PLY file of the C-alpha trace (Angstrom):
ply
format ascii 1.0
element vertex 443
property float x
property float y
property float z
element edge 442
property int vertex1
property int vertex2
end_header
122.28 82.69 122.18
122.25 79.16 123.53
119.54 76.52 123.47
119.03 75.04 126.94
116.23 72.51 126.56
113.12 71.68 124.58
109.94 69.69 124.94
107.98 68.47 121.97
104.37 67.90 123.03
103.50 66.87 119.51
105.51 67.56 116.39
105.57 65.20 113.44
106.58 61.74 114.61
107.97 63.03 117.93
105.52 62.95 120.83
106.20 64.05 124.38
109.97 64.05 123.97
112.30 66.29 125.97
115.95 67.13 125.39
118.52 69.15 127.33
121.52 70.84 125.76
124.91 72.02 126.94
127.71 74.16 125.51
129.85 73.07 122.60
129.11 70.35 120.08
126.02 68.11 120.09
125.71 65.10 117.83
122.10 64.13 117.22
122.63 60.64 115.89
120.16 58.24 114.37
119.29 56.32 111.27
117.29 57.88 108.49
113.58 58.51 109.21
114.13 58.48 112.97
113.23 62.14 113.46
116.49 64.09 113.26
115.15 66.59 110.73
111.89 66.74 112.70
113.80 67.86 115.80
115.81 70.37 113.77
112.63 71.82 112.23
111.06 72.04 115.69
114.01 74.02 117.10
113.95 76.49 114.20
110.16 76.65 114.28
110.16 77.51 117.99
112.51 80.42 117.31
110.94 81.75 114.13
107.62 80.01 113.51
106.65 77.53 110.80
106.24 78.16 107.11
102.56 78.40 106.19
101.61 78.70 102.54
98.26 79.21 100.86
96.31 77.24 98.32
97.61 73.98 96.91
101.17 74.84 98.01
100.07 74.60 101.65
99.86 70.80 101.37
103.66 70.63 101.30
104.57 73.43 103.71
106.19 72.94 107.13
102.97 73.56 109.02
101.10 70.68 107.37
104.12 68.37 107.09
104.87 68.34 110.81
101.41 68.15 112.31
101.46 65.51 115.11
101.11 61.97 113.83
99.38 60.98 117.08
97.17 64.06 117.30
96.96 66.19 120.41
98.72 69.50 120.98
100.81 70.75 118.07
103.76 72.52 119.67
105.91 72.58 122.77
108.50 74.73 124.54
112.08 75.86 124.09
114.43 77.22 126.74
117.08 79.70 125.59
119.72 81.89 127.13
120.18 85.30 125.54
122.20 88.28 126.75
122.55 86.80 130.23
118.82 86.09 130.64
116.93 82.84 130.47
113.66 82.62 128.56
111.13 79.95 127.75
109.28 80.10 124.45
105.93 78.31 124.29
104.06 77.78 121.04
100.89 76.17 119.81
101.48 75.95 116.07
97.78 75.50 115.33
97.39 79.19 116.15
100.18 81.38 114.77
99.37 83.98 117.43
99.51 81.48 120.29
103.06 82.22 121.39
104.25 83.27 124.83
107.78 84.08 125.97
108.49 83.94 129.71
111.42 85.28 131.67
112.25 82.16 133.67
113.78 84.09 136.54
110.51 85.65 137.64
107.99 83.87 135.44
106.78 87.12 133.89
105.59 87.24 130.31
108.05 89.05 128.10
106.07 88.61 124.88
102.63 87.32 124.03
101.21 86.87 120.57
104.36 88.36 119.08
107.39 86.75 117.43
110.68 86.95 119.36
112.51 87.63 116.09
112.70 91.39 115.89
111.91 91.76 119.58
114.29 89.60 121.59
116.79 89.19 118.79
117.42 90.65 115.33
118.25 87.41 113.51
115.64 86.55 110.89
114.57 83.11 109.79
115.80 83.82 106.29
119.14 84.98 107.68
119.46 81.89 109.88
118.65 79.46 107.07
121.11 81.22 104.77
123.99 81.13 107.23
124.17 79.01 110.36
121.30 76.57 109.86
122.14 74.29 106.95
119.98 71.37 105.84
120.74 68.33 103.73
121.09 69.22 100.07
120.93 72.96 100.80
124.51 73.77 101.65
124.93 75.74 98.43
123.76 79.32 98.76
121.60 81.16 96.26
121.05 84.81 95.35
119.13 85.30 98.59
122.36 85.41 100.61
123.94 87.75 98.07
120.93 90.06 98.34
121.12 89.99 102.14
124.84 90.78 102.10
124.43 93.61 99.62
121.57 95.05 101.65
123.62 94.76 104.83
126.77 96.27 103.38
124.79 99.12 101.85
123.26 99.86 105.23
126.47 100.04 107.22
127.79 103.28 108.62
131.42 104.34 108.55
131.56 103.68 112.27
130.38 100.10 111.62
127.20 100.76 113.57
124.42 98.30 112.83
121.90 100.82 114.09
122.29 103.15 111.11
120.38 102.17 107.98
121.83 103.98 105.02
119.20 102.70 102.60
116.46 104.06 104.83
118.33 107.32 105.24
118.65 107.71 101.47
115.00 106.85 100.99
113.99 109.44 103.58
116.22 112.17 102.12
115.02 111.52 98.59
111.43 111.65 99.79
112.13 114.98 101.48
113.80 116.21 98.29
110.70 115.32 96.25
108.54 117.16 98.78
110.72 120.27 98.55
110.57 120.23 94.75
106.78 120.20 94.99
106.59 122.91 97.66
103.59 125.23 97.02
105.94 128.24 97.25
107.06 127.58 93.65
103.47 127.68 92.37
102.61 130.73 94.46
105.74 132.50 93.25
104.83 131.85 89.62
101.32 133.19 90.20
102.71 136.38 91.75
105.18 136.75 88.89
102.27 136.48 86.46
100.34 139.19 88.30
103.42 141.42 88.41
103.89 140.97 84.66
100.26 141.95 84.18
100.87 144.96 86.41
103.89 145.91 84.33
101.72 145.80 81.22
99.34 148.20 83.03
102.24 150.51 83.81
103.14 150.64 80.13
99.51 151.41 79.35
99.47 154.26 81.91
102.59 155.73 80.30
100.85 155.68 76.91
97.72 157.27 78.38
99.81 159.96 80.08
101.43 160.77 76.74
97.99 161.10 75.20
96.90 163.37 78.09
99.94 165.58 77.56
99.07 165.89 73.88
95.51 166.89 74.76
96.85 169.45 77.25
99.01 170.91 74.48
96.06 171.08 72.10
93.86 172.74 74.72
96.56 175.31 75.48
96.82 176.13 71.80
93.06 176.49 71.55
93.06 178.77 74.59
95.58 181.21 73.07
94.11 184.74 72.79
92.43 185.31 69.42
93.45 187.98 66.97
91.00 190.72 65.95
90.31 188.95 62.67
89.59 185.62 64.50
87.25 187.42 66.85
85.37 189.00 63.88
85.03 185.57 62.20
83.75 184.04 65.41
81.21 186.91 65.79
79.99 186.51 62.22
79.60 182.71 62.62
77.61 183.26 65.78
75.50 185.96 64.04
74.54 183.54 61.29
73.96 180.71 63.82
77.10 178.74 62.91
79.06 176.79 65.51
82.44 177.91 66.75
84.72 175.05 65.54
87.60 176.15 67.70
85.47 176.12 70.81
84.05 172.76 69.83
87.56 171.31 69.43
88.58 172.76 72.79
85.56 171.32 74.56
86.08 167.95 72.89
89.73 167.87 73.93
88.84 168.80 77.51
86.25 166.03 77.58
88.70 163.46 76.25
91.27 164.70 78.77
88.84 164.21 81.63
88.18 160.64 80.51
91.92 159.91 80.22
92.65 161.38 83.63
89.88 159.26 85.14
91.32 156.09 83.58
94.84 156.99 84.69
93.73 157.73 88.25
91.80 154.45 88.36
94.75 152.42 87.11
97.14 154.18 89.48
94.85 153.37 92.38
94.90 149.72 91.26
98.69 149.84 91.16
98.80 151.25 94.67
96.62 148.38 95.83
98.88 145.87 94.01
102.01 147.09 95.76
101.33 144.31 98.24
102.15 141.92 95.39
105.73 143.09 95.48
105.87 142.57 99.23
104.39 139.11 98.79
106.87 138.42 96.00
109.79 139.44 98.20
108.56 137.15 100.99
108.08 134.24 98.61
111.58 134.77 97.19
112.99 134.50 100.70
111.08 131.25 101.20
112.29 129.97 97.83
115.85 130.83 98.80
115.53 128.81 102.00
114.00 125.86 100.14
116.77 125.94 97.54
119.33 125.99 100.33
117.70 122.93 101.92
117.48 121.18 98.58
121.18 121.73 97.96
121.99 120.51 101.47
119.95 117.33 100.97
121.44 116.70 97.53
124.93 117.08 99.01
123.98 114.73 101.87
122.64 112.11 99.43
125.83 112.26 97.40
128.00 112.03 100.53
126.04 109.01 101.78
126.32 107.27 98.41
130.07 107.83 98.33
130.42 106.66 101.94
128.23 103.64 101.21
130.41 102.62 98.27
133.51 102.93 100.42
131.87 100.93 103.22
130.67 98.31 100.75
134.23 97.84 99.56
135.63 97.75 103.10
133.16 95.21 104.43
133.13 93.25 101.20
136.84 92.75 101.68
136.29 91.78 105.31
133.67 89.21 104.29
135.96 87.67 101.68
138.87 87.60 104.12
136.74 85.73 106.67
135.59 83.23 104.05
139.18 82.80 102.84
140.45 82.12 106.36
137.78 79.44 106.87
138.33 77.75 103.51
142.07 77.67 104.17
141.50 75.78 107.42
138.93 73.25 106.23
140.85 72.47 103.00
144.15 72.23 104.91
145.64 75.06 102.87
144.71 73.68 99.45
142.71 76.85 98.78
143.73 80.06 100.50
141.74 82.85 98.89
138.20 83.24 97.71
136.54 86.02 95.72
132.80 86.60 95.73
130.94 89.04 93.50
127.60 90.74 94.20
125.60 87.92 92.58
127.43 85.30 94.67
129.66 84.18 91.83
132.65 82.52 93.49
136.22 81.85 92.39
139.10 80.44 94.44
142.83 81.00 94.16
145.15 78.05 93.75
148.80 78.25 92.77
148.44 81.92 91.89
145.47 81.42 89.54
141.75 81.85 90.09
139.38 78.99 89.33
135.61 79.09 89.00
134.24 76.73 91.65
132.14 74.92 89.03
135.34 73.23 87.91
135.94 71.77 91.37
134.65 68.56 92.93
131.27 68.47 94.65
132.92 68.01 98.05
135.19 71.03 97.56
132.32 73.17 96.30
130.27 72.35 99.38
133.24 73.15 101.63
133.48 76.54 99.95
129.77 77.28 100.44
130.16 76.10 104.03
132.88 78.75 104.49
130.81 81.42 102.73
127.81 80.79 105.00
129.86 80.99 108.18
131.68 84.12 107.03
128.33 85.71 106.18
127.04 84.89 109.68
130.02 86.67 111.26
129.41 89.76 109.12
125.61 89.84 109.27
125.05 88.81 112.88
128.27 89.38 114.86
126.63 89.97 118.24
123.92 87.29 118.27
125.92 84.11 118.33
123.14 81.76 117.33
123.76 78.01 117.50
125.09 76.33 114.40
122.71 73.65 113.11
123.98 71.19 110.50
121.45 68.62 109.33
123.15 65.80 107.37
125.27 68.25 105.38
128.39 66.07 105.12
127.06 63.66 102.51
129.57 64.82 99.86
132.48 65.19 102.29
135.07 62.43 102.16
136.69 61.36 105.42
139.54 63.85 105.07
137.19 66.78 104.44
134.88 65.65 107.22
137.71 65.49 109.75
139.08 68.88 108.71
135.64 70.47 108.97
135.00 68.95 112.40
138.42 70.21 113.50
137.37 73.71 112.46
134.01 73.44 114.24
135.69 72.21 117.40
137.69 75.43 117.55
134.62 77.66 117.44
133.22 79.22 120.58
129.64 78.35 119.62
126.94 75.90 120.44
126.80 73.43 117.55
124.20 70.79 116.62
125.28 68.16 114.11
122.40 65.97 112.95
123.89 62.93 111.25
123.53 59.24 110.50
127.29 58.89 109.90
129.21 57.23 112.71
132.39 58.81 111.31
131.27 62.11 112.88
131.55 60.59 116.35
134.75 58.77 115.42
136.57 61.88 114.22
135.39 64.03 117.12
136.98 61.49 119.44
140.14 61.34 117.33
140.62 65.10 117.59
139.81 64.85 121.31
136.79 67.13 121.09
134.18 66.74 123.80
130.60 66.47 122.61
127.11 65.61 123.81
125.56 62.63 122.09
121.79 62.58 121.65
120.43 59.42 120.02
117.03 59.44 118.36
0 1
1 2
2 3
3 4
4 5
5 6
6 7
7 8
8 9
9 10
10 11
11 12
12 13
13 14
14 15
15 16
16 17
17 18
18 19
19 20
20 21
21 22
22 23
23 24
24 25
25 26
26 27
27 28
28 29
29 30
30 31
31 32
32 33
33 34
34 35
35 36
36 37
37 38
38 39
39 40
40 41
41 42
42 43
43 44
44 45
45 46
46 47
47 48
48 49
49 50
50 51
51 52
52 53
53 54
54 55
55 56
56 57
57 58
58 59
59 60
60 61
61 62
62 63
63 64
64 65
65 66
66 67
67 68
68 69
69 70
70 71
71 72
72 73
73 74
74 75
75 76
76 77
77 78
78 79
79 80
80 81
81 82
82 83
83 84
84 85
85 86
86 87
87 88
88 89
89 90
90 91
91 92
92 93
93 94
94 95
95 96
96 97
97 98
98 99
99 100
100 101
101 102
102 103
103 104
104 105
105 106
106 107
107 108
108 109
109 110
110 111
111 112
112 113
113 114
114 115
115 116
116 117
117 118
118 119
119 120
120 121
121 122
122 123
123 124
124 125
125 126
126 127
127 128
128 129
129 130
130 131
131 132
132 133
133 134
134 135
135 136
136 137
137 138
138 139
139 140
140 141
141 142
142 143
143 144
144 145
145 146
146 147
147 148
148 149
149 150
150 151
151 152
152 153
153 154
154 155
155 156
156 157
157 158
158 159
159 160
160 161
161 162
162 163
163 164
164 165
165 166
166 167
167 168
168 169
169 170
170 171
171 172
172 173
173 174
174 175
175 176
176 177
177 178
178 179
179 180
180 181
181 182
182 183
183 184
184 185
185 186
186 187
187 188
188 189
189 190
190 191
191 192
192 193
193 194
194 195
195 196
196 197
197 198
198 199
199 200
200 201
201 202
202 203
203 204
204 205
205 206
206 207
207 208
208 209
209 210
210 211
211 212
212 213
213 214
214 215
215 216
216 217
217 218
218 219
219 220
220 221
221 222
222 223
223 224
224 225
225 226
226 227
227 228
228 229
229 230
230 231
231 232
232 233
233 234
234 235
235 236
236 237
237 238
238 239
239 240
240 241
241 242
242 243
243 244
244 245
245 246
246 247
247 248
248 249
249 250
250 251
251 252
252 253
253 254
254 255
255 256
256 257
257 258
258 259
259 260
260 261
261 262
262 263
263 264
264 265
265 266
266 267
267 268
268 269
269 270
270 271
271 272
272 273
273 274
274 275
275 276
276 277
277 278
278 279
279 280
280 281
281 282
282 283
283 284
284 285
285 286
286 287
287 288
288 289
289 290
290 291
291 292
292 293
293 294
294 295
295 296
296 297
297 298
298 299
299 300
300 301
301 302
302 303
303 304
304 305
305 306
306 307
307 308
308 309
309 310
310 311
311 312
312 313
313 314
314 315
315 316
316 317
317 318
318 319
319 320
320 321
321 322
322 323
323 324
324 325
325 326
326 327
327 328
328 329
329 330
330 331
331 332
332 333
333 334
334 335
335 336
336 337
337 338
338 339
339 340
340 341
341 342
342 343
343 344
344 345
345 346
346 347
347 348
348 349
349 350
350 351
351 352
352 353
353 354
354 355
355 356
356 357
357 358
358 359
359 360
360 361
361 362
362 363
363 364
364 365
365 366
366 367
367 368
368 369
369 370
370 371
371 372
372 373
373 374
374 375
375 376
376 377
377 378
378 379
379 380
380 381
381 382
382 383
383 384
384 385
385 386
386 387
387 388
388 389
389 390
390 391
391 392
392 393
393 394
394 395
395 396
396 397
397 398
398 399
399 400
400 401
401 402
402 403
403 404
404 405
405 406
406 407
407 408
408 409
409 410
410 411
411 412
412 413
413 414
414 415
415 416
416 417
417 418
418 419
419 420
420 421
421 422
422 423
423 424
424 425
425 426
426 427
427 428
428 429
429 430
430 431
431 432
432 433
433 434
434 435
435 436
436 437
437 438
438 439
439 440
440 441
441 442
């Protein structure tokens, strides 16, 4: 991306001011309080919007700080060139939704009421302020950049595609895994198992009843055996005197009990025949469970593979990031420091004479050079395709003349649009000494 021009209709102390930009380095020069930071804030605000806080904190946010001193419209326009197309962004900061982006070739609206960040380009305001847009006193990075780098490195694919988000993929797979574990098939299967167990208990009961029926059959057969002459005489005598035939009574009782048992057995067997569908249902549910378990195992394997790949990618790109930072620090320190190591929490050590030193033991100027290198290396890793302009707002306060010249020499070799906001005439002096062309804008 390149900035082509801007018009401030009203923004802080700047009123109806227009600026045009070219390739390469721009030096926005002026004494303190002349509006350099105002212009820088305007450029960033046109790209990403202004910070608006709530409550008492809002009194010190960007939106309130840069309201026009002279009143009138609060906003302006910014011309940019992105991916071979020219756009004009128009904003009225009084209404956060009052933003229009035009394609300057045909004048058609590309966006309206929607931020260009995330639509025209993927760079975020947080990402820009943590990498390529550095303000006075803020050259040192914090844990925000470390978090962004860790998030980025975690979300890289083995093919280095920025389109694949590993964190989102893991989140999706784990969500699907939780859904599979809660699939209603497991509950239904347990309910069917319970019914089958109950049915098995019934089967055992039928077996017991059948044994009882067999015993009754045996008793009845014994009672039906032909009587001897003496038994017949006793039966006749009992009948003659009006006494009951005990054998016949026992036989009738056994037959009655047998009828009841047979009825219960037949009833329970009919119930079992009806419950045969349970076994069919159970078989179907087991097939479904088998498929779910297969999918669960596949997802678990995929999660593990992604985690292992992510760790490998993290290491690969972590090394790339540190190599980029090391190459930059070697240039801007003229070889004094050649290697840099950065941990996940942005703890930094540098190598000198074969030993590693914590940067807290170094001078303020050297520390800021190191953070300068870290920011630029992070920009190359995080946003390699969107070559946003570099904006440096009075960041060389702790740089001595040697460091300043070395840093400008490095910047001059970059194929980027660069904006240096400064009140130091040495910036212009050293750019001329290294024979670097630049555009001077005085405020």
